C-alpha positions as semicolon CSV with decimal commas, in nm:
position;residue;x (nm);y (nm);z (nm)
1;M;-4,230;0,371;0,906
2;A;-3,992;0,545;0,665
3;L;-3,737;0,789;0,803
4;T;-3,913;1,081;0,635
5;E;-4,247;0,984;0,790
6;L;-4,085;0,937;1,131
7;S;-3,922;1,279;1,106
8;E;-4,254;1,441;1,013
9;D;-4,430;1,263;1,301
10;L;-4,175;1,386;1,554
11;T;-4,196;1,739;1,412
12;N;-4,576;1,738;1,440
13;K;-4,556;1,626;1,803
14;A;-4,301;1,895;1,880
15;M;-4,522;2,162;1,722
16;K;-4,852;2,044;1,876
17;K;-5,000;2,298;2,116
18;Q;-5,097;2,142;2,448
19;T;-5,254;2,294;2,758
20;Y;-5,276;2,102;3,083
21;Y;-5,551;2,231;3,312
22;H;-5,504;2,112;3,670
23;L;-5,767;2,184;3,936
24;V;-5,668;2,209;4,304
25;L;-6,001;2,198;4,487
26;D;-6,053;2,259;4,858
27;R;-6,269;1,986;5,012
28;S;-6,232;2,090;5,376
29;G;-6,537;2,086;5,601
30;S;-6,622;2,451;5,546
31;M;-6,685;2,384;5,175
32;D;-7,001;2,195;5,268
33;S;-7,212;2,512;5,232
34;C;-7,132;2,539;4,859
35;W;-7,038;2,183;4,767
36;N;-7,338;2,105;4,548
37;E;-7,281;2,427;4,355
38;A;-6,911;2,350;4,322
39;R;-6,980;2,004;4,182
40;Q;-7,234;2,139;3,933
41;S;-7,004;2,425;3,834
42;F;-6,708;2,203;3,751
43;Q;-6,923;1,948;3,568
44;T;-7,059;2,234;3,357
45;Q;-6,711;2,371;3,302
46;L;-6,571;2,038;3,184
47;Q;-6,858;1,990;2,942
48;G;-6,801;2,339;2,808
49;F;-6,434;2,265;2,748
50;K;-6,523;1,941;2,571
51;D;-6,740;2,144;2,334
52;K;-6,468;2,408;2,291
53;Q;-6,205;2,147;2,199
54;V;-6,368;2,121;1,857
55;E;-6,303;2,493;1,802
56;F;-5,934;2,464;1,891
57;A;-5,831;2,199;1,643
58;D;-5,469;2,319;1,655
59;Q;-5,425;2,229;2,023
60;D;-5,516;1,970;2,284
61;L;-5,658;2,041;2,629
62;F;-5,595;1,795;2,911
63;F;-5,741;1,779;3,263
64;S;-5,639;1,651;3,605
65;Y;-5,724;1,740;3,963
66;C;-5,627;1,730;4,328
67;A;-5,905;1,754;4,588
68;F;-5,764;1,832;4,930
69;N;-5,835;1,858;5,300
70;Q;-5,563;1,719;5,526
71;V;-5,544;1,435;5,271
72;L;-5,488;1,476;4,897
73;K;-5,701;1,292;4,642
74;F;-5,559;1,301;4,288
75;S;-5,714;1,197;3,961
76;E;-5,572;0,864;3,853
77;S;-5,425;1,015;3,539
78;I;-5,414;1,318;3,314
79;L;-5,679;1,276;3,047
80;P;-5,772;1,451;2,721
81;I;-6,062;1,684;2,794
82;S;-6,293;1,463;2,586
83;Q;-6,245;1,184;2,843
84;A;-6,208;1,398;3,155
85;G;-6,423;1,384;3,464
86;I;-6,414;1,409;3,842
87;D;-6,491;1,107;4,058
88;W;-6,711;1,267;4,324
89;R;-6,781;0,938;4,502
90;E;-6,477;0,973;4,728
91;I;-6,461;1,352;4,734
92;F;-6,676;1,526;4,992
93;P;-6,622;1,820;5,233
94;D;-6,457;1,723;5,560
95;G;-6,150;1,807;5,766
96;M;-5,886;2,078;5,742
97;T;-5,693;2,278;5,479
98;S;-5,352;2,156;5,362
99;L;-5,326;2,424;5,094
100;Y;-4,947;2,429;5,061
101;D;-4,918;2,051;5,035
102;A;-5,192;2,049;4,770
103;I;-5,004;2,301;4,556
104;G;-4,655;2,163;4,611
105;I;-4,750;1,800;4,551
106;S;-4,965;1,897;4,251
107;I;-4,655;2,049;4,094
108;Q;-4,467;1,725;4,160
109;F;-4,758;1,522;4,020
110;L;-4,760;1,717;3,693
111;K;-4,384;1,712;3,653
112;T;-4,377;1,335;3,706
113;K;-4,669;1,262;3,474
114;L;-4,571;1,499;3,195
115;R;-4,192;1,465;3,196
116;G;-4,079;1,522;2,836
117;E;-4,402;1,697;2,737
118;L;-4,291;1,998;2,940
119;E;-3,991;2,037;2,709
120;N;-4,227;2,109;2,418
121;E;-4,221;2,486;2,367
122;H;-4,594;2,477;2,291
123;T;-4,691;2,304;2,618
124;D;-4,847;2,509;2,898
125;V;-4,984;2,432;3,244
126;V;-5,272;2,625;3,399
127;M;-5,328;2,540;3,765
128;L;-5,649;2,665;3,927
129;I;-5,640;2,671;4,308
130;L;-5,976;2,721;4,479
131;T;-5,994;2,749;4,857
132;D;-6,240;2,881;5,112
133;G;-5,996;2,886;5,403
134;F;-5,645;2,953;5,524
135;E;-5,364;2,700;5,535
136;N;-5,376;2,499;5,857
137;A;-5,276;2,138;5,794
138;S;-4,977;2,100;5,556
139;R;-4,702;1,865;5,671
140;I;-4,466;1,853;5,371
141;F;-4,456;2,201;5,216
142;N;-4,444;2,543;5,378
143;A;-4,522;2,885;5,229
144;Y;-4,161;2,965;5,142
145;E;-4,113;2,641;4,947
146;V;-4,438;2,681;4,754
147;K;-4,370;3,046;4,675
148;R;-4,020;2,960;4,550
149;Q;-4,154;2,686;4,320
150;I;-4,433;2,905;4,183
151;N;-4,201;3,198;4,115
152;F;-3,947;2,975;3,940
153;L;-4,209;2,806;3,720
154;E;-4,381;3,132;3,628
155;L;-4,050;3,282;3,520
156;G;-4,020;3,004;3,263
157;G;-4,343;3,124;3,102
158;K;-4,502;2,777;3,077
159;W;-4,689;2,761;3,409
160;R;-4,975;2,983;3,528
161;F;-5,122;2,971;3,879
162;L;-5,474;3,105;3,931
163;F;-5,606;3,156;4,284
164;L;-5,974;3,182;4,377
165;G;-6,109;3,259;4,722
166;A;-6,457;3,127;4,800
167;G;-6,607;3,345;5,071
168;L;-6,274;3,489;5,179
169;N;-6,019;3,748;5,069
170;V;-5,784;3,551;4,849
171;E;-5,509;3,813;4,885
172;E;-5,506;3,751;5,260
173;A;-5,518;3,375;5,215
174;T;-5,214;3,389;4,983
175;R;-5,025;3,664;5,163
176;E;-4,742;3,427;5,259
177;L;-4,706;3,336;4,891
178;D;-4,663;3,705;4,805
179;R;-4,915;3,692;4,521
180;K;-5,041;4,050;4,569
181;G;-5,362;3,963;4,387
182;K;-5,187;3,830;4,077
183;D;-5,414;3,609;3,862
184;S;-5,669;3,583;4,141
185;F;-6,009;3,696;4,262
186;S;-6,249;3,643;4,551
187;F;-6,619;3,567;4,529
188;Q;-6,919;3,492;4,745
189;K;-6,997;3,126;4,780
190;N;-7,346;3,176;4,640
191;S;-7,192;3,293;4,312
192;M;-6,989;2,975;4,252
193;M;-7,148;2,899;3,915
194;C;-7,093;3,250;3,783
195;S;-6,733;3,255;3,908
196;M;-6,648;2,925;3,741
197;A;-6,799;3,058;3,419
198;I;-6,554;3,349;3,443
199;V;-6,266;3,103;3,487
200;S;-6,384;2,914;3,178
201;E;-6,390;3,237;2,978
202;E;-6,037;3,322;3,091
203;I;-5,898;2,981;2,996
204;T;-6,080;2,997;2,663
205;D;-5,919;3,337;2,601
206;F;-5,581;3,183;2,693
207;M;-5,634;2,917;2,427
208;K;-5,752;3,166;2,165
209;L;-5,436;3,371;2,212
210;K;-5,228;3,055;2,204
211;S;-5,377;2,968;1,865
212;K;-5,238;3,299;1,743
213;G;-4,894;3,231;1,891
214;L;-4,952;3,479;2,176
215;K;-4,936;3,451;2,555
216;K;-5,207;3,573;2,789
217;E;-5,037;3,830;3,010
218;E;-5,284;3,838;3,297
219;F;-5,592;3,650;3,413
220;F;-5,898;3,830;3,555
221;K;-5,746;4,163;3,449
222;N;-6,075;4,338;3,374
223;R;-6,259;4,228;3,686
224;T;-6,357;4,532;3,891
225;D;-6,482;4,321;4,184
226;K;-6,174;4,106;4,242
227;N;-6,225;4,103;4,617
228;Q;-6,602;4,082;4,658
229;F;-6,691;3,815;4,912
């Protein structure tokens, strides 16, 4: 490859818009009542994003996940949305809720996997955390450590953390993280499909603004029922 071509290739990579969507999904025992709906909702969401990728030719969307109870189950890798999926064979509702470990170790997972990609000014991370219960099983991270990491990463403008409460008040569940309802909402478990559709709309809006060189200031801003559960 000629030096000119190499320079152009590096420039294109540096300018490429990338969004990494990471799902942190509660799989504790209490999720059993809405598990089928959750599976269907995320399968529908992923297919929708695969279709949307064609619309956003100027950027690439990637997907990874962490399903958690007292044990964390990560996707093997971070994949382009066109290849993304969730292996439900080993993910089923059981056990307790290690919410802080799931968030803290997910941050480590993404930092390790992405490394230099995070230095690209056009790279963003959107982490969706869905839980139906309060922290009760973390052994590595506590609330203070997770809050400190989230605050630091959000200040950099490249990471966004979205919190959803399934059948509980998400503001109460994240009180120790001092979220105050930021980028979050609560919903009834029987409205899982509708709620995930809202999340898809919000991430699509994030990508539309990104195509225009803009940042989405707030997620779920226009929801009038942010704490209906």
